[in-house]
NURO-437588 format. One line per 8 residues: number of its first residue (from 0); their letters; for each residue x, y, z of N, C-alpha, C, CB. Coordinates in steps of 0.001 Angstrom, whole numbers. Glycine has a CB too. Layout:
BEGIN
NUM) a) X/Y/Z/X/Y/Z/X/Y/Z/X/Y/Z  ...
END
This chain:
BEGIN
0) mnlsladv) -20597/-11625/-5870/-20745/-12650/-5012/-20356/-13931/-5160/-21769/-12721/-4788  -20004/-14005/-6723/-19690/-15654/-6927/-18397/-15676/-7122/-20397/-16462/-8175  -17640/-14727/-7026/-16097/-14871/-6876/-15369/-14874/-5794/-15523/-14039/-7435  -14325/-15552/-5435/-13669/-15443/-3891/-12513/-14353/-4061/-12930/-17075/-3265  -12079/-14001/-3021/-10964/-13042/-3114/-9929/-13170/-3617/-10601/-12699/-2234  -9318/-14492/-3895/-8334/-14930/-4357/-9042/-14855/-6270/-7901/-16506/-3447  -10223/-15287/-6414/-10509/-14932/-7719/-10251/-13435/-8509/-11786/-15213/-7731  -10645/-12609/-7414/-10372/-11089/-7814/-9141/-10644/-7608/-11170/-10146/-7133
8) ggeilavs) -8322/-11204/-7161/-7021/-10604/-6490/-7188/-9546/-5576/-6098/-10077/-7464  -8390/-9621/-4542/-8542/-8764/-3465/-7542/-8537/-2398/-9559/-9123/-2911  -7889/-7857/-1466/-6798/-7651/-257/-7897/-7498/803/-5602/-6168/-373  -7836/-7559/2208/-8136/-7625/3348/-7684/-6529/4070/-7795/-8682/3779  -8283/-5649/4664/-8258/-4558/5689/-8994/-4823/6851/-8742/-3339/5179  -8157/-5394/8018/-8804/-5973/9363/-8236/-4929/10190/-8381/-7624/9882  -9441/-4220/10930/-9043/-3518/11609/-10152/-3586/12929/-8784/-2339/10844  -9708/-4001/14008/-10173/-4550/15402/-11068/-3001/15744/-8585/-5064/16715
16) qftlagsi) -12511/-3690/16245/-13139/-2606/16584/-14074/-3333/17973/-14011/-1920/15170  -13529/-2795/19284/-14017/-3229/20466/-15547/-2552/20591/-12969/-2824/21648  -16113/-1684/19700/-17452/-1017/19846/-18677/-2291/19413/-17491/494/18694  -17949/-3174/18386/-18883/-4144/18194/-19464/-4798/19211/-18452/-4960/17508  -18820/-4938/20407/-19124/-5625/21662/-19981/-4625/22434/-17793/-6064/22477  -20395/-3710/22078/-21271/-2738/22604/-22730/-3128/22742/-21177/-1598/21802  -23374/-3098/23972/-25014/-3264/24191/-25505/-2017/24470/-25494/-4235/25404  -26527/-1736/23692/-27438/-743/24036/-28740/-992/24665/-27666/-117/23007
24) ergrrpsf) -28732/-2116/25225/-29983/-2763/25926/-30508/-1694/27015/-29563/-4287/26713  -29532/-1124/27856/-30031/-528/28826/-29815/1313/28811/-29386/-1303/29995  -30548/1852/27970/-30463/3202/27760/-29632/3563/26357/-29803/3807/29035  -29533/4849/26531/-28679/5639/25371/-26937/5365/25580/-29048/7517/25537  -26390/5230/26380/-25228/5013/26519/-24824/3373/26688/-24897/5858/27566  -23966/3089/25368/-23533/1741/25302/-22503/1010/26617/-22783/1742/23929  -22809/-68/26805/-21869/-948/27870/-21206/-1713/26977/-22626/-1934/29037  -19984/-1890/27540/-18992/-2507/26915/-18323/-3700/27729/-18063/-1499/26568
32) dgamaadq) -19171/-3889/28462/-19005/-5081/29595/-18602/-6570/28917/-20584/-5285/30470  -19303/-6286/27948/-19183/-7817/27229/-17975/-7988/26314/-20512/-8152/26249  -16970/-6822/26171/-15751/-6841/25591/-14885/-7461/26038/-15313/-5907/25450  -14086/-8222/25340/-12851/-9224/25773/-12003/-7987/26267/-12007/-10320/24368  -11127/-8582/27330/-9925/-7693/27844/-8886/-7682/26865/-9293/-8191/29197  -8129/-6347/26850/-7331/-6178/25475/-6415/-7121/25244/-6594/-4944/25347  -5549/-7557/26230/-4659/-8785/26013/-5129/-9877/25354/-4232/-9294/27148  -6434/-10311/25695/-6947/-11702/25150/-7396/-11241/23561/-8429/-12409/26200
40) arglfelf) -7818/-9960/23617/-8671/-9614/21981/-7426/-9555/21487/-9784/-8016/21599  -6195/-8524/21516/-5082/-8594/20928/-4541/-9816/20318/-4348/-8184/21696  -4559/-10915/21126/-3999/-12049/20805/-4849/-12890/19752/-3759/-12742/22028  -6447/-12732/19747/-7416/-13564/18964/-7423/-12872/17621/-8929/-13657/19640  -7116/-11101/17782/-7336/-10693/16771/-6077/-11220/15679/-7572/-9295/17020  -4770/-11048/16364/-3552/-11558/15720/-3663/-12915/15011/-2501/-11658/16734  -4239/-14005/15443/-4707/-15464/15309/-5502/-15166/14185/-5521/-16208/16599  -6418/-14468/13837/-7385/-14078/12997/-6832/-13669/11776/-8157/-13118/13537
48) vdrlraeg) -5716/-12781/11783/-4756/-12058/10873/-3875/-13486/10269/-3676/-10745/11853  -3251/-13825/11322/-2179/-14756/10987/-3182/-16178/10059/-1252/-15292/12731  -4180/-16629/10490/-5107/-17623/9916/-5400/-16853/8304/-6665/-17832/11048  -5784/-16127/8240/-6209/-15296/6888/-4731/-15384/5956/-6729/-13382/7317  -3795/-15080/6391/-2516/-14776/5814/-1937/-16372/5275/-1471/-13949/7071  -2210/-17478/6465/-1989/-18554/6046/-2703/-19276/4944/-1992/-19092/6946  -3719/-18801/4690/-4745/-19156/3409/-4147/-18416/2204/-6455/-18592/3651  -3147/-17278/2321/-2778/-16705/912/-3378/-15435/865/-3270/-17568/-337
56) crvqtgff) -3929/-14898/1835/-4670/-13633/1403/-3877/-12549/1728/-6031/-13442/2035  -3987/-11231/1444/-3033/-10234/1454/-3679/-9359/2464/-2724/-9575/52  -3265/-9274/3648/-4016/-8334/4631/-2726/-7244/5163/-4807/-9361/6084  -3738/-6181/5503/-3159/-5123/5933/-4191/-4902/7163/-2975/-3968/4801  -3511/-4194/8597/-4001/-4001/9538/-4029/-2498/10009/-3494/-4823/10245  -5096/-2338/10818/-5063/-1050/11484/-4036/-1292/12889/-6747/-558/11877  -4035/-24/13675/-3335/-24/14786/-4054/-622/15966/-2936/1246/15023  -3968/-1339/16623/-4808/-2231/17971/-4734/-1285/18987/-4055/-3805/18611
64) qchmevel) -6245/-870/19440/-6162/234/20493/-5776/1478/20227/-5389/-61/21422  -6167/2189/19015/-5558/3375/18588/-6918/4041/17697/-4027/3035/17651  -6938/5162/18059/-8114/5997/17432/-7678/6047/15894/-8288/7658/18154  -8686/5050/15027/-8432/5218/13610/-9929/5865/12820/-7936/3611/12991  -9298/6706/11480/-10456/7056/10616/-10169/6133/9602/-10597/8582/10109  -11400/5413/9428/-11485/4395/7974/-12514/4611/7296/-11561/2861/8135  -12064/5251/6032/-13193/5598/5005/-13384/4149/4167/-12694/7015/3883  -14726/4317/3942/-15454/3069/3287/-15879/3143/1968/-16626/2717/3970
72) vndgpvtf) -16099/2813/843/-17229/2794/-76/-17728/1507/-510/-16915/3497/-1206  -18811/1075/-344/-19697/116/-407/-20110/49/-1874/-20793/350/545  -18900/-971/-2631/-19258/-1034/-3931/-19463/-2321/-4157/-18384/-481/-4808  -20588/-2847/-4101/-20831/-4329/-4241/-22427/-4698/-4488/-20288/-5068/-2861  -22724/-5616/-4698/-24066/-6025/-4883/-25094/-5911/-3658/-23994/-7389/-5315  -24276/-6450/-2698/-25307/-6174/-1627/-24408/-5513/-313/-26177/-7725/-1188  -25029/-5084/817/-24473/-4688/1997/-25060/-5627/2811/-24674/-3287/2397  -24602/-6653/4074/-25431/-7131/4926/-25434/-6587/6174/-25282/-8297/4998
80) ilek) -26425/-6476/7062/-26485/-5533/8146/-26913/-6785/9235/-27677/-4088/7894  -26258/-6844/10147/-25970/-8144/11029/-26935/-7572/12405/-23947/-8465/11421  -28240/-7899/12651/-29032/-7654/13846/-29147/-8687/14868/-30285/-7348/13480  -29295/-8396/15957/-29531/-9526/17240/-31030/-9761/17172/-29074/-8911/18959
END
């Protein structure tokens, strides 16, 4: 945790995921009313990736608005869970 991405020679895999905007406050089925419109979200995601690259980060991306399966191995000292 004390080393930066550059220190370890790491890369970033950035995959957009609109389901992060899902609200489950009203029942079992999530509402995505709070999600940004696709064109706006694409632009914001591309800006995010561009800024990472401008900082010298090696970045790979997924495909926007496509179904993807991403396998992840949490191999580190901690995993952060964000809750509202």
